[in-house]
TITIRO-351384 format. One line per 8 residues: number of its first residue (from 1); their letters; for each residue y, z, x of C-alpha. Coordinates in steps of 0.1 Angstrom, whole numbers, plus 2048, in hexadecimal, padded with zeros to 3 digits. Example, Ala and Ser with C-alpha at 12.3 -4.5 7.8 and 13.67 -1.06 7.14 Angstrom:
% residues 2
1	as	7D3/84E/87B | 7F5/847/889
This chain:
% residues 950
1	mpkdtsik	65C/0F5/732 | 64B/0FA/711 | 62A/0E9/70E | 636/0D3/6F1 | 652/0C0/702 | 659/0AB/6E3 | 66B/0C8/6D2 | 690/0C7/6DB
9	svliigsg	6A0/0D6/6BB | 693/0F0/6A3 | 69E/0FA/680 | 699/120/678 | 69A/12B/654 | 6A7/14E/64E | 69E/166/632 | 6BF/167/61F
17	pivigqac	6CE/186/610 | 6BD/1A8/614 | 6A8/1B2/5F6 | 68E/1CD/5F1 | 66E/1BE/601 | 680/1A7/619 | 699/1B9/62F | 6A7/1B7/652
25	efdyagsq	685/1B6/663 | 688/190/65E | 6AB/190/66C | 69D/1A1/68B | 680/187/68C | 698/16A/688 | 6B0/177/6A2 | 694/17B/6BB
33	sarsiree	686/159/6B3 | 6A7/147/6B8 | 6AC/157/6DA | 688/150/6E4 | 68A/12B/6DB | 6AC/126/6EC | 69F/135/70C | 689/116/70E
41	gievilin	6A8/0FF/70D | 6A1/0F5/6E9 | 6BD/0F1/6D0 | 6BC/10A/6B3 | 6CA/102/691 | 6C9/11F/678 | 6CE/121/652 | 6D3/143/642
49	snpatimt	6EA/14E/626 | 6EE/172/632 | 70F/17A/643 | 707/19E/64B | 6EE/198/667 | 6ED/192/68C | 6D6/174/685 | 6F3/160/677
57	dpsmadhi	70A/168/694 | 718/14A/6A6 | 709/156/6C7 | 6E6/154/6B8 | 6E1/12F/6B4 | 6F1/10D/6BC | 6F9/106/698 | 6FA/11F/67C
65	ylkplttk	6FB/116/657 | 705/132/63F | 6F9/11F/621 | 6E3/127/603 | 6BE/125/60B | 6B6/105/5F6 | 6A7/0E3/5FE | 6CA/0D4/5F7
73	siieilka	6D7/0E8/615 | 6B9/0DE/62A | 6C0/0B9/623 | 6E5/0BD/62C | 6DB/0CD/64E | 6C1/0B3/656 | 6DA/097/64F | 6F4/0A8/665
81	hpqidavl	6DA/0AE/681 | 6C2/090/682 | 6B6/09E/6A4 | 6A2/0BB/694 | 67E/0B7/69E | 66E/0D6/68F | 672/0F2/675 | 667/116/67B
89	ptmggqta	663/127/659 | 64F/146/663 | 66D/15C/66D | 67E/15E/64B | 665/171/636 | 659/163/615 | 67A/153/60D | 678/13C/62B
97	lnlclead	653/133/625 | 659/12B/601 | 677/115/60A | 663/103/625 | 647/0FC/60C | 65F/0EF/5F2 | 66E/0D8/60C | 64B/0CD/616
105	ekgiwqdf	641/0C5/5F2 | 661/0B1/5ED | 659/09D/60D | 679/0A7/61E | 669/0AF/640 | 657/08E/63F | 676/07B/636 | 689/089/654
113	gvrmigvd	66C/089/66C | 66C/0AF/670 | 64B/0C2/676 | 643/0E6/66D | 63B/0FC/68B | 62D/120/68C | 619/11D/66D | 604/104/65A
121	vnainite	60B/0FA/636 | 5E6/0FF/62E | 5E8/122/63C | 605/12B/626 | 5F4/11D/607 | 5D2/12D/60F | 5E2/150/614 | 5FA/14E/5F7
129	dreqfkql	5E3/13F/5DE | 5CD/15D/5D5 | 5B0/147/5C8 | 5AE/132/5E8 | 5B0/151/5FD | 594/161/5EA | 57E/142/5EF | 586/141/615
137	lkkigvps	57C/166/61A | 55B/15E/608 | 555/140/61E | 55B/152/63F | 548/172/634 | 565/18A/633 | 561/1A4/617 | 57C/1A5/5FC
145	apaeicts	581/1B9/5DC | 572/1AC/5BB | 58F/197/5AD | 596/17A/595 | 5B3/162/593 | 5C5/161/572 | 5DF/147/566 | 5E0/151/542
153	ylrgkeia	5E4/170/52D | 5C2/16B/51C | 5AF/166/53C | 5BF/187/548 | 5B1/19A/52A | 58E/18D/531 | 58F/197/556 | 59C/1BA/54D
161	qefgfplv	57F/1BE/535 | 566/1B4/550 | 575/1CA/56C | 580/1E9/559 | 59E/1FF/564 | 5AF/206/57C | 5B8/1E2/585 | 5D1/1D2/59D
169	irpsftlg	5E7/1B5/593 | 5F5/1A0/5B0 | 60B/182/5A9 | 607/163/5C1 | 624/158/5D7 | 63A/178/5D5 | 647/190/5F0 | 64A/1B6/5F1
177	gtgaaivy	630/1BA/5D5 | 648/1AB/5BB | 637/1AD/599 | 618/1BE/5A7 | 60A/1DD/594 | 5ED/1F4/591 | 5E1/1F7/56D | 5D1/218/566
185	kkedfdel	5CD/215/541 | 5C7/1FA/528 | 5E8/200/515 | 5FD/1F5/533 | 5E9/1D6/53B | 5FB/1BD/524 | 61E/1C4/530 | 614/1C6/555
193	ltrgleas	600/1A5/554 | 61D/193/544 | 635/1A1/55E | 61E/195/57A | 61A/172/56C | 63F/16F/568 | 646/17B/58C | 630/161/59C
201	pihevlid	641/13F/5A1 | 620/12E/598 | 619/147/57C | 5F8/152/58C | 5EB/175/593 | 5CD/183/5A4 | 5BC/1A0/590 | 5A7/1B5/5A7
209	kalmgwke	593/1D5/5A4 | 5AA/1F1/5B1 | 59D/200/5D1 | 5AF/220/5C9 | 5AD/23A/5E5 | 5A1/222/5FF | 5B2/223/621 | 5CA/207/62A
217	yelellrd	5CF/1F7/64C | 5E4/1DA/65A | 5DE/1C6/67A | 5FA/1B2/68B | 5EC/193/69D | 5F8/176/6B2 | 5E5/156/6B8 | 5EC/138/6CE
225	kndnvvii	5E2/114/6CB | 5C4/11A/6E2 | 5B7/133/6C8 | 5BE/151/6DF | 5C5/16F/6C8 | 5D4/191/6D1 | 5D6/1AF/6BA | 5F8/1BE/6C1
233	csienmdp	5F6/1DD/6AB | 5E0/1EF/692 | 5F3/201/677 | 5E4/21B/660 | 5F4/224/63E | 5F3/249/639 | 5F6/241/613 | 5D6/232/605
241	mgihtgds	5D3/211/5F3 | 5E9/20F/5D4 | 60A/213/5E6 | 61B/1F4/5F4 | 61A/1F4/61A | 641/1F2/61A | 642/213/607 | 626/224/61B
249	itvapamt	629/23C/638 | 618/229/654 | 60B/234/676 | 604/220/695 | 5EB/21F/6A5 | 5D1/224/689 | 5C7/249/68A | 5A8/24E/674
257	lsdptfqr	594/22E/67B | 573/231/68D | 56F/219/6AA | 553/204/69C | 567/1FF/67C | 586/1F5/68F | 572/1DC/6A3 | 564/1CD/682
265	mrdyailm	588/1CB/674 | 594/1BA/694 | 578/1A0/691 | 580/19A/66C | 5A5/196/673 | 59F/17D/690 | 587/169/67A | 5A0/168/65D
273	mrsignfa	5BC/15D/674 | 5A7/142/683 | 59C/134/662 | 5BD/12F/650 | 5CA/110/661 | 5D2/104/683 | 5F3/116/68C | 601/12B/6A8
281	ggcnvqfa	616/14A/6A1 | 615/16D/691 | 600/17A/675 | 5FC/19A/661 | 5DA/1A4/652 | 5D5/1C1/639 | 5B4/1D2/633 | 5A6/1EE/61D
289	vspdeked	58B/206/62B | 575/21B/615 | 57C/241/61B | 557/249/61F | 540/249/63D | 536/225/636 | 55A/219/63E | 556/1F9/62B
297	ivaieinp	572/1E0/633 | 582/1C9/619 | 59D/1AF/622 | 5BC/1B1/60C | 5D3/196/619 | 5E0/182/637 | 603/176/63D | 607/159/655
305	rvsrssal	62A/163/660 | 63C/17F/670 | 63D/19B/656 | 64F/1BB/64E | 635/1CD/664 | 63B/1B5/681 | 65D/1C5/688 | 64D/1E7/686
313	askatgyp	630/1DC/69D | 649/1CD/6B6 | 65D/1ED/6B8 | 63E/202/6B8 | 62E/1F0/6D5 | 64B/1E1/6E7 | 63A/1BF/6E3 | 654/1A7/6D4
321	iakiaskl	63E/195/6BA | 658/17D/6AD | 663/173/6D0 | 640/16B/6DB | 636/15A/6BA | 654/142/6BE | 648/138/6E0 | 625/133/6D3
329	algynlde	633/11D/6B7 | 643/107/6D3 | 620/102/6E2 | 61D/11D/6FC | 5FC/130/701 | 5FC/156/703 | 5F0/156/727 | 60E/141/731
337	lqnqitks	627/15B/724 | 633/17B/734 | 631/19D/725 | 656/1A3/71E | 655/1C8/727 | 641/1C9/748 | 64C/1A6/753 | 62D/1A7/769
345	tsalfept	610/1A4/750 | 607/187/738 | 60E/186/713 | 5E9/182/70E | 5E2/1A7/70D | 5E0/1C1/6F2 | 5FA/1DD/6F4 | 5ED/201/6FA
353	ldyvivki	600/21E/6EA | 601/240/6FB | 617/24D/6DE | 617/24D/6B8 | 62E/23A/6A0 | 635/246/67D | 649/230/665 | 658/23F/645
361	prwnfdkf	669/229/62B | 68C/232/61E | 692/230/5F9 | 6B2/22F/5E5 | 6A7/239/5C2 | 6C8/24B/5BB | 6D8/229/5B9 | 6C0/21D/59D
369	egadrtlg	6C5/235/580 | 6A6/236/56A | 690/226/585 | 66B/22F/586 | 66A/243/5A6 | 644/243/5AB | 637/22C/5C6 | 61E/210/5BF
377	lqmksvge	617/1EC/5C8 | 63A/1E1/5C3 | 650/1E9/5E1 | 66E/1FE/5DA | 67C/20A/5FB | 69C/1FC/60A | 696/205/62F | 681/218/647
385	vmgigrsf	681/22F/665 | 669/232/682 | 661/251/697 | 651/24F/6B9 | 63F/26E/6C7 | 623/27A/6DD | 60F/285/6BE | 60E/27C/69A
393	qealhkat	61F/29D/691 | 63D/296/6A8 | 641/272/69C | 63E/27D/678 | 659/297/67D | 670/27F/68F | 66C/266/673 | 675/280/658
401	qsleikrn	693/28B/66D | 69F/266/66E | 69F/261/648 | 6C2/270/643 | 6B9/281/622 | 6C6/2A3/62C | 6A4/2AF/638 | 69E/2BC/65B
409	glgadgkg	67A/2B2/65D | 65B/2BE/64B | 65F/2E1/63C | 673/2FD/64C | 694/2F4/63D | 693/306/61B | 693/2E6/608 | 66F/2E2/5FF
417	ytnyeqii	660/2E2/5DB | 652/304/5CF | 647/2FB/5AC | 621/2F6/5A9 | 623/2DD/58C | 63E/2C8/59D | 62B/2C7/5BE | 60A/2BC/5AD
425	ekltfasw	61D/2A1/599 | 62E/293/5B8 | 60D/292/5CA | 5FA/282/5AD | 615/267/5A5 | 61E/25D/5C9 | 643/267/5CC | 65B/25A/5E6
433	drvfviyd	65D/27D/5F5 | 637/283/5F6 | 639/285/61C | 64C/2A6/617 | 639/2B2/5F9 | 618/2B3/60B | 627/2CD/622 | 634/2E0/604
441	aiamgipl	611/2DF/5F4 | 601/2EE/614 | 61C/309/616 | 615/312/5F2 | 5F0/317/5FA | 5E2/2F8/5E8 | 5C1/2F1/5FB | 5BF/2D1/610
449	sriheitk	5A0/2C6/5FD | 5B5/2C6/5DD | 5D2/2B3/5ED | 5B9/29A/5FA | 5A8/296/5D8 | 5CA/28F/5C8 | 5DA/279/5E2 | 5BC/26A/5F4
457	idmwflkq	5CF/26E/614 | 5B7/271/631 | 5AD/295/63A | 5B8/28F/65E | 5DC/28B/654 | 5DB/2A9/63D | 5CD/2BF/659 | 5EA/2B4/66F
465	yeelytle	602/2C0/654 | 5EF/2E1/651 | 5F2/2E7/677 | 618/2E3/674 | 61A/2FC/657 | 604/315/66B | 61C/312/688 | 63A/317/672
473	keistykv	62A/337/664 | 622/344/686 | 646/33E/694 | 655/34E/675 | 646/370/680 | 65E/370/69E | 683/374/6A3 | 698/35E/6BA
481	dtlpkell	697/377/6D7 | 671/37D/6D4 | 665/358/6D0 | 64D/350/6EC | 653/331/701 | 62F/323/6F9 | 637/324/6D4 | 659/314/6D8
489	leakqkgf	64B/2F8/6ED | 62E/2F2/6D5 | 647/2F0/6B8 | 65C/2D7/6CB | 63E/2C2/6D5 | 634/2C1/6B0 | 657/2B4/6A8 | 667/2D2/697
497	adrqiahm	68D/2D0/69A | 6A2/2EC/6A8 | 6B0/2F0/685 | 68D/2F5/677 | 683/30F/692 | 6A5/321/68B | 69C/322/666 | 67A/331/66F
505	vgclesqi	687/34D/685 | 6A8/352/672 | 6C3/348/68B | 6DB/32B/692 | 6D0/309/69F | 6E7/30E/6BE | 6D3/32E/6C7 | 6B2/31B/6C7
513	halrmkmn	6C2/300/6DD | 6CF/31B/6F5 | 6AD/32B/6F6 | 69D/309/6FE | 6B5/304/71B | 6AE/327/728 | 688/322/726 | 68A/2FF/734
521	vnrifklv	67B/2EF/715 | 68E/2CF/719 | 68B/2AD/708 | 67E/293/71F | 67D/26D/71B | 65F/256/71E | 65D/230/720 | 64F/219/705
529	dtcaaefk	63D/202/71D | 621/1F0/709 | 606/1F9/722 | 603/21F/723 | 614/21F/745 | 5F9/20A/755 | 614/1F2/761 | 638/1F9/769
537	aktpyyys	650/1F1/74C | 670/1DF/754 | 680/1E6/732 | 693/207/72B | 686/210/708 | 681/236/704 | 676/251/6EC | 679/276/6F1
545	tfeaeiek	65E/291/6F2 | 657/2B3/701 | 63E/2BB/71D | 631/2DA/72D | 63D/2DE/751 | 627/2D1/76D | 623/2E7/78C | 622/2D7/7AE
553	adgtryvd	60E/2E4/7CC | 62E/2F3/7DA | 634/307/7BA | 651/2F2/7AD | 64F/2EA/788 | 65B/2CA/777 | 658/2B4/758 | 653/28F/75B
561	nesivtdk	673/27E/74D | 670/258/74E | 695/251/745 | 6A8/24D/765 | 6CD/252/762 | 6E3/239/775 | 705/240/784 | 715/224/76F
569	kkiivlgs	72F/22C/755 | 71E/22E/733 | 725/22A/70E | 70E/236/6F2 | 70E/223/6D1 | 701/237/6B3 | 6ED/221/69C | 6ED/222/676
577	gpnrigqg	6C9/22F/670 | 6B5/223/653 | 6C1/207/63C | 6CC/212/61A | 6E3/207/5FE | 707/20B/60A | 6FD/20A/62F | 6EA/1EB/637
585	iefdyscv	6E5/1D3/653 | 70A/1CC/657 | 70D/1EC/66C | 6F1/1E1/682 | 704/1C0/688 | 722/1D5/692 | 70D/1EB/6A9 | 6FE/1CE/6BB
593	hgvlaaqe	720/1BE/6C1 | 72E/1DF/6CD | 712/1E2/6E7 | 718/1BE/6F3 | 73E/1C3/6F5 | 73A/1E4/709 | 723/1D1/721 | 73E/1B7/726
601	cgyetimi	756/1D3/72F | 73E/1DF/74B | 72E/1FC/73A | 709/205/739 | 701/205/714 | 6EA/21E/703 | 6DE/219/6DF | 6D0/236/6CA
609	ncnpetvs	6C0/22B/6A9 | 6A0/230/695 | 69E/211/67F | 681/1FA/68A | 68D/1DD/675 | 6AD/1D5/689 | 6BA/1C2/6A7 | 6CC/1E1/6B4
617	tdfdtadk	6AA/1F1/6BB | 69E/1D2/6CE | 693/1DC/6F1 | 6AC/1C5/702 | 6CB/1C8/6ED | 6DA/1E6/6FF | 6D5/1F0/723 | 6C2/20E/717
625	lyfepvfw	6B2/214/6F5 | 6A9/237/6E8 | 694/233/6C9 | 69D/254/6BB | 6A9/264/69A | 6CF/261/696 | 6CD/287/692 | 6E3/29F/6A4
633	ehiydiiq	6CA/2B1/6BA | 6BB/290/6C8 | 6DD/281/6CE | 6EB/29F/6DF | 6CD/2A1/6F7 | 6D1/27C/700 | 6F6/281/706 | 6EF/29F/71D
641	hekpegvi	6D6/28A/730 | 6EB/26A/733 | 70E/279/735 | 720/25A/727 | 746/253/727 | 745/257/702 | 734/24E/6E1 | 73C/232/6C9
649	vqlggqta	738/23E/6A5 | 74D/225/690 | 733/209/691 | 715/21C/682 | 722/222/65F | 722/244/64F | 704/24F/663 | 716/24E/684
657	lklaekls	737/259/676 | 728/279/667 | 720/284/68B | 744/280/697 | 74D/2A4/68E | 730/2B3/6A2 | 737/29C/6C0 | 75C/2A6/6C0
665	kygikiig	753/2CB/6BD | 73C/2C9/6DB | 757/2B8/6F0 | 746/295/6F0 | 75F/279/6F1 | 760/262/6D3 | 769/23F/6DD | 785/230/6C8
673	tsfdaldl	793/242/6AA | 791/268/6AF | 77E/280/698 | 79F/28E/68B | 7AA/26C/67F | 788/264/670 | 78A/286/65E | 7AD/27F/652
681	aedrgrfs	7A1/25F/640 | 784/272/630 | 798/291/625 | 7AA/285/606 | 7C3/2A1/607 | 7CF/299/62B | 7CC/274/624 | 7E3/275/606
689	elltelei	7FC/289/619 | 7FC/26D/633 | 801/252/618 | 81D/266/608 | 82E/268/62A | 829/243/62F | 836/23C/60C | 817/22A/601
697	pfpqfgia	80C/22D/5DD | 7E9/23B/5D3 | 7D9/243/5B2 | 7E0/267/5A7 | 7C3/27D/5B0 | 7B7/2A1/5B4 | 79B/2B4/5C4 | 782/2C9/5B1
705	etadeasa	765/2DF/5BD | 759/2EB/59B | 755/2DC/578 | 772/2F3/56B | 78A/2E6/586 | 780/2C2/57E | 787/2C8/559 | 7A9/2D7/560
713	ladvldfp	7B1/2B9/576 | 7A8/2A1/55B | 7C4/2AE/546 | 7DD/2A6/561 | 7CF/285/56D | 7C5/274/54D | 7A6/260/545 | 796/249/54F
721	llirpsyv	78D/25C/56F | 77A/251/58E | 765/26E/59D | 758/26D/5C0 | 749/285/5D9 | 757/288/5FD | 746/27A/61B | 72E/261/60B
729	lggqgmki	727/23D/610 | 720/221/5F8 | 732/232/5DB | 716/24C/5D8 | 71C/261/5B9 | 73B/24F/5AE | 741/24A/589 | 75D/241/571
737	vinkqele	75F/259/554 | 773/255/534 | 771/278/524 | 76C/29D/52B | 747/29D/521 | 73E/281/53A | 754/292/554 | 742/2B4/551
745	ehvvnllk	71F/2A4/551 | 726/28F/571 | 737/2AB/584 | 71B/2C4/57D | 701/2AA/588 | 714/2A2/5A7 | 719/2C6/5B2 | 6F4/2CB/5AC
753	tipgnkll	6EA/2AE/5C3 | 705/2B3/5DE | 70D/2D8/5DD | 72E/2E4/5EC | 73D/2C1/5EA | 761/2BB/5E3 | 765/2A3/5C6 | 782/28B/5C4
761	ldhyldga	790/282/5A2 | 7A6/263/5A1 | 7B8/255/584 | 7A5/234/580 | 7BC/215/57F | 7AC/203/562 | 7AD/1DD/565 | 7BB/1DD/589
769	ieaeadai	7B2/1C3/5A3 | 7A0/1D0/5C2 | 7A6/1C3/5E5 | 79D/1CE/608 | 7A9/1C8/62B | 797/1CC/64D | 7AC/1D0/66C | 7AA/1D7/691
777	cdgenvyi	7C3/1F0/69F | 7C9/1FD/6C3 | 7E0/219/6B9 | 7FF/204/6BD | 7F7/1E1/6B0 | 7E4/1D7/691 | 7D3/1B6/68A | 7C6/1B0/666
785	igimehie	7A5/19D/66A | 7A1/196/645 | 7AD/19E/622 | 795/199/605 | 79A/199/5E0 | 77E/1A5/5C9 | 775/18F/5AC | 769/1AD/597
793	pcgvhsgd	783/1C6/58C | 78B/1E7/59D | 76F/200/596 | 751/1EA/5A1 | 748/1F7/5C4 | 755/1DF/5DF | 731/1DA/5EC | 727/1CD/5C9
801	snatlppf	745/1B7/5C4 | 748/192/5CB | 764/192/5E4 | 779/174/5EE | 788/16D/610 | 7A5/166/610 | 7B2/173/5EE | 7B4/15A/5D2
809	nlgefvmq	7CC/16A/5BA | 7E4/182/5CC | 809/178/5CE | 81E/179/5EE | 82E/19A/5E3 | 80C/1AB/5DF | 7FE/19C/5FF | 81C/1AA/613
817	qikdhtkk	816/1CD/605 | 7F1/1CB/60F | 7FB/1C0/633 | 816/1DB/636 | 800/1F7/628 | 7E3/1ED/63F | 7F9/1EE/65E | 80A/20F/655
825	ialglrtv	7E8/220/64C | 7D6/213/66C | 7F2/221/682 | 7F7/240/66D | 7D2/249/671 | 7D5/242/697 | 7B8/229/694 | 7A9/21B/6B3
833	gliniqfa	790/200/6A9 | 787/1F4/686 | 795/200/664 | 78D/1F5/640 | 7A6/1FD/624 | 7A0/1F8/5FF | 7BB/1F1/5E6 | 7C0/1F0/5C0
841	ikddtvyi	7DC/1D9/5B3 | 7EC/1E0/592 | 80C/1D1/585 | 814/1C3/5A8 | 812/1E5/5B8 | 7F8/1EA/5D3 | 7E7/20D/5D2 | 7D0/21B/5ED
849	ieanpras	7AD/224/5E2 | 79F/22E/605 | 7A0/227/62A | 782/227/641 | 78A/226/667 | 769/217/670 | 755/1F6/66F | 751/1ED/64A
857	rtvpfiak	737/1DA/636 | 74F/1BC/636 | 756/1B8/65B | 737/1A1/662 | 740/18C/644 | 764/187/64F | 758/17F/673 | 740/165/666
865	aygepyvn	759/156/64E | 774/152/668 | 75E/14C/686 | 76D/168/69B | 75B/184/6AE | 76F/1A1/69F | 757/1BD/6A7 | 757/1B2/6CC
873	yatkvmlg	77D/1B4/6CC | 77E/1D5/6BA | 765/1E5/6D2 | 77A/1DA/6F0 | 798/1EA/6DF | 785/20B/6D9 | 77B/20C/6FD | 79F/208/708
881	hnkvtdft	795/1E9/71A | 7AD/1D3/706 | 7CA/1D4/6EF | 7CB/1C1/6CE | 7E6/1AA/6DD | 7CD/19F/6F8 | 7B9/18A/6E0 | 7C1/167/6D3
889	fnpqlkgy	7B7/168/6AE | 7AF/146/69F | 79D/14A/67E | 78C/12A/671 | 785/127/64B | 78B/10A/635 | 78D/114/610 | 77D/136/607
897	aikqpvfs	760/14C/610 | 750/161/5F5 | 73B/180/5FD | 720/181/5E1 | 70C/1A1/5DC | 6E6/19E/5D6 | 6D4/1B8/5C1 | 6AF/1C3/5C0
905	fskfhnvn	6AE/1CD/59C | 68F/1B9/596 | 67B/1D4/5A8 | 686/1EE/58F | 680/1E9/56A | 694/1FD/551 | 6B0/203/569 | 6D5/202/55F
913	kalgpemk	6E1/1E2/56F | 706/1E7/567 | 71D/1E9/586 | 736/204/58C | 744/219/5A9 | 722/221/5B7 | 714/205/5CD | 6F3/1F5/5C2
921	stgesilf	6EF/1D5/5D6 | 6D6/1D2/5F2 | 6E5/1B4/604 | 6FD/198/603 | 701/172/608 | 71F/15D/612 | 72C/13F/5FD | 745/127/60B
929	iddlkddq	75A/113/5F2 | 776/0FA/5F8 | 78C/104/5DB | 78E/11A/5BC | 783/0FD/5A5 | 760/102/5B3 | 747/107/596 | 736/125/5A7
937	fyelysrr	758/137/5AB | 761/12F/587 | 740/13E/57B | 745/15E/590 | 768/162/583 | 75F/15D/55F | 745/17A/561 | 75B/192/574
945	kmylsk	760/1AC/559 | 73D/1AB/54B | 72D/1C5/563 | 745/1E2/565 | 734/202/55A | 746/222/552
């Protein structure tokens, strides 16, 4: 039993829609927390407005409220559940903390007799209020940067005069560095100060002396009510101070910190945590360290909640911070809890890593035309990837291979920069691809001392890069048939992909793979076990690496592979990789449900994914987790090792779908819809032939591979035209053009960024209504799970539209056409599993825009709105375990559900905010209304045409 037996019912506050600075790490934390509290026999009530996540799945809590995160919603819930004893606000990021504080100020918790657990109100106020925090550090003797609080424009000017430039402006009570800025020169100060004061809800900023070039570190801590503190993970930012930690490349454990300095940092962190109030739970502390031999330490900030880094630290160490923090909030002590991985040691221990973790953020600047692409104090990334390796070099390579930006790792792919000025500029003004540019700079012969002087990145990291380049140069002197085994093994141990080695020696990737097999240089798998193999781990969570063979006394040679293959029938689910615009957390939701459904059908489930923020990479979601890049070479080696019945690709978005062709070519069974059917839907020529055969109308279109072909097509098709590249997600590169000049400009740009792509030109149906349908098909029967009508006109990407379920404005005749077309197409494409079809409706005729035989962005939304586990059903259909007719469908929805997109434009000034065929939203929320007279619906509908950009 929990130590505090008075707690019988807990309210958890979620983090709402995904925005830059607050992403699915908090969904992961909330999901873990709900499970952890329910294990104790305590009722969990959850509020979160995000329909795309696992957290709001009916299986996660006893009562789930998909409502706006406001005090009005909180009061409604407390009235409906007078039994709620406590509220846990630390799992939902800044959104949950701010809402909890607001409810506290309004006396709501007091009125309903609810107490706050997991954090102390004073702790939130001290850490968020920059002035109080500064005073506290002074009192407890922890050094901090010279800084002054400013609540007015005039005071700001005085402080700037006193400190001189560069300066840092940090608004109070904001997340993801919102409104923060470095001011290098006097001329920019006025504008940036005004922006900072406006961004803070209490119109207060801290102005501090910029510690430019200092090294930055984070520690993740847990503390119980007895004041036991454990440090779970030390994280070093490869990028120095001046770049937001969410936009920095981070490494765990810390690599360049001397032991005495690390011990001092630990002491400061523990002292800070113990002095900010009497609470039990997780905490994140950030420090700056001077880059000289003195290694002076300065405290930057402390967050008394699970943070963005907690998800990373949990995945890096295998220690589930949110799960344990929730138990501590209930009154347990650390020594009373079990280590979740070994199941034999206590949670009052500090994890030991015998591997290295590298996290690299994933940006989406191509979606924000005109955005400032340099990195600074304001976070701009939309997701992240994590690589695990035996060395920094291997982990760095695996992380770069996970990014899915058409790079095969560092260097050796012919895509590096070769222009000196461009390289220097990208190093000077930290660019999003600086991780690659450092390699290019070394390849060009720019000395390490110069790179260090410009970037202030520690020399240790730069030397690691240099070693990689030296190895590339050495391998490049060989051909595939002369490459020695030692060099091949060294390249693999340092993380180079087969493709990169093939590039170095001038041969095909498959030849390097064959050479590896012949020389017995095979990928092996190691456990993430939290304790450097000191105790036996019970949790199958693996990463891959390469080892030299060990020779036994009897002369036999072997490598130590810790992944034991069972004789059960297995299914691999391919994850969706890093979050990005167009492929967000909805696909992680589908992957998790796919795994659970396959388990119900008696399969051993294997998950492959590299995203540290998500529930799919939790160590106890699938039977086995391989934390690896969703990159062909890694997947193929795992398949060779595990020999599954097949691979599920239709739940992991475009990431997994793109690998279907290779899987099919190598004779690996794709579960559900075949590659040929997936390709038929993507290939516009073949797809239109199918539609013609089925007598289903579609907008006139043509395919062009050059600007000349596009121009000739325009004469036939007529403007306005919708241009889109093939095989992309989230409407990447789509645009509506209205004349030949715009057409030529866009086509030339597209072919430059995606060379060799086939461009589709559709006649754009101006003023049409857009609708979409999702369905499950078993090859014979089709069940439509939902039809949605978009409030915005056709031409705004479906991910950016407010979509209404069920439709509000389509007559019976149109609805019947949608149903008939959906069934015909699902069967015509030989779909087995899920399919999403998009329609344009003009003059009562329903045209087909596109069909995607996979889980779509809208499936979680429909499942939540109707209260039905559609992904579970679809997976069982894919596995051939059930037919559609085996399920009793009983959707429950009074009134309408509206999917509302959420944008992160506030992070990018001077960006074109108009909406069009290219998706720009980072997340979504769900709104339930009883009828169309609802004020919110009326407001959405009245603005529907405002945003369309051509």
